[in-house]
C-alpha positions in Angstrom: -45.7 72.5 62.8 -47.2 73.7 66.1 -50.6 72.4 65.0 -49.2 68.9 64.6 -47.6 69.1 68.1 -51.0 70.2 69.6 -52.8 67.3 67.8 -50.2 64.8 69.0 -50.4 66.1 72.6 -54.2 66.0 72.5 -54.1 62.4 71.2 -51.7 61.3 73.9 -53.9 63.0 76.5 -56.9 61.1 75.3 -55.0 57.8 75.3 -53.8 58.4 78.9 -57.3 59.3 80.0 -58.7 56.2 78.3 -56.2 54.0 80.0 -56.8 55.7 83.4 -60.5 55.2 83.1 -60.2 51.6 82.3 -57.9 51.0 85.2 -60.4 52.6 87.6 -63.3 50.7 86.0 -61.4 47.4 86.4 -60.8 48.1 90.1 -64.5 48.9 90.6 -65.6 45.9 88.7 -63.4 43.5 90.7 -64.5 45.0 94.1 -68.2 44.8 93.0 -67.9 41.1 92.0 -65.5 39.9 94.7 -66.2 40.3 98.4 -63.5 41.1 100.9 -62.5 38.5 103.4 -61.6 41.2 105.9 -63.9 42.2 108.7 -64.2 45.7 107.3 -67.2 48.0 107.1 -69.0 48.4 103.8 -68.1 51.6 102.0 -70.8 54.2 102.2 -72.0 54.9 98.7 -74.2 58.0 99.2 -73.0 61.3 97.9 -71.2 63.1 100.8 -69.5 65.8 98.8 -66.8 66.3 96.2 -63.8 64.6 97.9 -66.0 61.7 99.0 -67.0 61.2 95.4 -63.4 61.4 94.3 -62.3 58.8 96.8 -65.0 56.4 95.7 -64.1 56.9 92.1 -60.4 56.1 92.7 -60.7 53.3 95.3 -64.0 51.6 94.6 -66.5 50.3 97.1 -65.4 47.8 99.7 -67.9 44.9 100.2 -67.2 42.6 103.1 -68.1 39.0 102.6 -71.7 38.4 103.7 -72.1 36.3 106.8 -75.0 34.4 108.4 -75.5 36.5 111.6 -78.5 34.6 113.0 -79.7 31.0 112.9 -83.2 29.6 112.5 -85.2 29.3 115.7 -86.8 26.1 114.5 -85.2 22.7 113.8 -83.2 22.8 110.6 -80.6 20.8 108.6 -77.5 22.2 107.0 -76.7 20.6 103.7 -74.2 21.2 100.9 -75.0 21.1 97.2 -72.4 20.7 94.6 -73.1 23.1 91.7 -70.6 25.3 89.8 -69.6 26.1 93.3 -70.2 24.2 96.6 -73.1 26.0 98.3 -74.5 25.8 101.8 -78.2 25.6 102.4 -80.5 25.4 105.3 -83.4 22.9 105.0 -86.4 23.4 107.2 -89.3 21.0 107.1 -92.9 22.3 107.6 -95.5 20.3 109.5 -97.8 18.7 106.9 -95.7 20.2 104.1 -97.4 20.9 100.8 -94.3 21.9 98.9 -90.9 23.5 99.2 -89.8 27.1 98.6 -86.3 27.7 97.4 -85.3 31.1 99.0 -82.7 33.1 97.2 -81.0 36.2 98.8 -79.9 39.4 97.1 -76.6 41.0 96.4 -74.6 41.5 99.7 -77.0 39.2 101.5 -76.9 35.7 102.9 -79.5 33.1 103.7 -79.9 34.4 107.3 -81.2 37.7 105.9 -84.1 35.7 104.4 -85.3 34.0 107.5 -88.3 36.3 107.9 -89.5 35.4 104.5 -88.8 31.7 105.2 -91.0 31.9 108.3 -93.8 33.3 106.2 -93.7 30.3 103.9 -93.4 27.9 106.9 -96.6 29.4 108.3 -98.3 28.5 105.0 -97.1 24.8 105.4 -94.3 25.1 102.9 -90.9 23.7 103.7 -88.0 25.9 102.8 -84.5 25.6 101.3 -82.5 28.7 102.1 -79.6 29.2 99.8 -76.2 30.8 100.3 -75.0 31.8 96.8 -71.3 31.4 96.1 -69.2 34.0 98.0 -71.8 34.3 100.8 -72.4 32.7 104.2 -71.2 29.1 104.3 -70.7 28.7 100.6 -67.4 28.7 98.7 -65.3 31.6 97.5 -65.7 35.4 97.4 -66.9 35.8 93.8 -70.4 37.2 93.0 -71.6 37.6 89.4 -74.9 39.4 90.2 -77.1 36.5 89.2 -75.2 35.1 86.2 -73.4 32.1 87.6 -75.8 32.0 90.6 -78.5 30.9 88.2 -76.8 27.5 87.9 -77.0 27.2 91.7 -80.8 27.8 91.6 -80.9 24.9 89.0 -78.9 22.7 91.3 -81.2 23.3 94.2 -84.2 22.4 92.1 -82.5 19.2 91.0 -81.6 18.3 94.6 -85.3 18.7 95.6 -86.5 16.6 92.7 -84.2 13.8 93.7 -85.6 14.1 97.2 -89.0 13.5 95.8 -90.4 17.0 96.0 -93.1 17.6 93.3 -94.2 21.1 94.3 -91.3 23.5 94.1 -91.7 27.3 94.3 -88.8 29.7 93.7 -88.6 32.9 95.7 -85.9 35.5 95.3 -85.2 39.2 95.9 -83.1 41.5 93.7 -80.1 39.4 92.6 -81.9 36.3 93.7 -84.8 37.2 91.5 -82.4 37.7 88.6 -80.8 34.3 89.2 -84.3 32.7 89.2 -85.3 34.3 85.9 -82.1 33.2 84.2 -82.4 29.7 85.6 -86.0 29.4 84.4 -85.1 30.8 81.0 -82.3 28.4 80.3 -83.4 25.2 81.9 -86.4 23.0 82.0 -86.9 23.1 85.8 -89.7 21.2 87.5 -91.2 24.2 89.4 -94.8 25.1 90.1 -94.3 28.9 90.2 -91.9 31.7 91.1 -92.2 34.8 93.3 -89.6 37.5 92.5 -89.0 40.9 94.0 -87.3 43.9 92.3 -85.2 42.3 89.7 -83.1 44.7 87.6 -83.7 44.9 83.8 -80.1 44.6 82.7 -76.5 44.6 84.1 -75.9 47.9 82.4 -79.1 49.5 83.9 -78.3 48.4 87.4 -74.7 49.7 87.0 -75.9 53.1 85.9 -78.2 53.2 88.9 -75.2 52.4 91.1 -73.4 55.5 89.8 -76.4 57.7 90.2 -76.7 56.7 93.8 -73.1 57.7 94.4 -73.8 61.1 92.7 -71.5 60.3 89.7 -72.2 60.5 86.0 -72.8 57.0 84.6 -71.2 57.7 81.2 -68.7 56.4 80.2 -67.8 54.6 83.4 -70.9 52.4 83.7 -70.2 50.8 80.3 -66.5 50.3 81.2 -67.5 48.8 84.6 -69.9 46.3 82.9 -67.2 45.4 80.3 -64.5 44.7 82.9 -66.9 42.9 85.2 -67.6 40.5 82.5 -64.0 40.1 81.5 -62.9 39.5 85.0 -65.6 36.9 85.6 -65.6 35.1 82.3 -68.9 36.2 80.7 -70.4 38.9 78.4 -72.0 41.1 81.0 -73.8 43.3 78.5 -75.9 40.2 77.6 -76.9 39.7 81.3 -80.5 41.0 80.8 -83.4 39.7 82.9 -85.8 41.5 80.5 -84.6 39.0 77.8 -84.6 36.0 80.2 -88.3 36.8 81.0 -89.3 36.0 77.4 -88.5 32.3 78.0 -90.1 32.1 81.5 -93.3 30.1 81.1 -94.2 29.2 84.7 -96.6 31.4 86.8 -94.8 34.4 88.2 -95.7 36.9 90.9 -93.5 40.0 90.4 -93.3 42.6 93.3 -91.8 46.0 93.3 -91.4 49.1 95.5 -92.4 52.3 93.5 -89.7 54.4 95.3 -86.9 52.0 94.3 -83.8 54.0 93.3 -81.9 51.0 92.1 -84.5 49.5 89.8 -86.7 51.7 87.6 -90.4 51.1 86.9 -89.6 50.8 83.2 -87.4 47.8 83.9 -90.1 46.1 85.9 -92.7 46.8 83.3 -90.5 45.4 80.6 -89.8 42.2 82.5 -93.5 41.8 83.3 -94.6 42.4 79.7 -92.1 39.7 78.5 -93.1 37.0 80.9 -94.8 34.2 78.9 -97.0 32.4 81.4 -99.6 33.4 84.0 -98.4 36.5 85.8 -99.3 39.1 88.4 -97.7 42.4 89.3 -98.0 43.9 92.8 -96.4 47.2 93.7 -95.9 49.0 97.0 -96.3 52.8 96.7 -93.8 54.0 99.3 -91.3 51.1 99.3 -87.8 51.3 97.9 -85.2 48.6 97.2 -85.9 46.9 100.5 -87.6 44.2 102.5 -91.3 44.7 101.8 -92.3 42.9 105.1 -91.1 45.9 107.0 -93.7 48.4 105.7 -96.2 46.2 103.8 -96.4 43.0 105.7 -100.1 42.4 105.3 -100.1 43.4 101.7 -97.2 41.1 101.0 -98.8 38.2 102.8 -102.1 38.7 100.9 -100.4 38.8 97.5 -98.3 35.7 98.2 -101.1 33.6 99.8 -103.5 34.4 96.9 -100.8 33.7 94.3 -99.8 30.3 95.8 -103.4 29.2 96.3 -104.2 30.0 92.6 -101.1 28.1 91.3 -101.0 24.8 93.1 -99.7 22.0 90.8 
């Protein structure tokens, strides 16, 4: 009789724990994919001790809605493109333009954070179209799907440029922006000449595991639950959000760049994406760079790689 009571209590304990973990995961997933409208500071995610970790586990990470903090110093036009969300873009024309680069920001960023990259392309006589993905800058909403729905916005930008008569379109994106580009290229016949991508993650599950490691927390089982609820709350199967798989259907020339000290994206993920790319491809790595802006520490090396790639892949 006592044995049955113990088994019943144990089963109820497991059930309560399972429900509790799912509640916590759903909170994390929502906060990770929906920015806060409030002017609050972003929650620090580094491991600062036991109670800090407990607090993060219970409350999740607060992500304020990304804003455009600076404006271009050269003449520009603000345009709005209707996609699966209304997105705001900055259009900057280069003198004697030889093409247009669509510039896509990463998670938690906005188009203003990409102005330094845009200036590099302008110096090479490429016009630029800087994108605010949904939930960021001047675009609609607070939702962010880490590249899944954003890929449709990449497609819409390309279609806009084609209608404007552009016949040399280059896609450039970092982190989430790179993932958005890979998905857009894999699922659509886009009229692009080439793509330059920086530090894309290999899968939604892998990048979620990395997020937990950075916070000093075990990834199992919470990473899986977080991915599941993130997909449920945003209307897609998040376990199928895999840039390594998207790469198998990317046929245009691709320059892939990566920082070898990246804690958020592993070298294995990069190698798998690179191996799966179908067309002409080049991999450039920066030995002491992390998940960061490579122009800060490797400006000349970045420029050399980009200039060489673009010169070799003119339409």
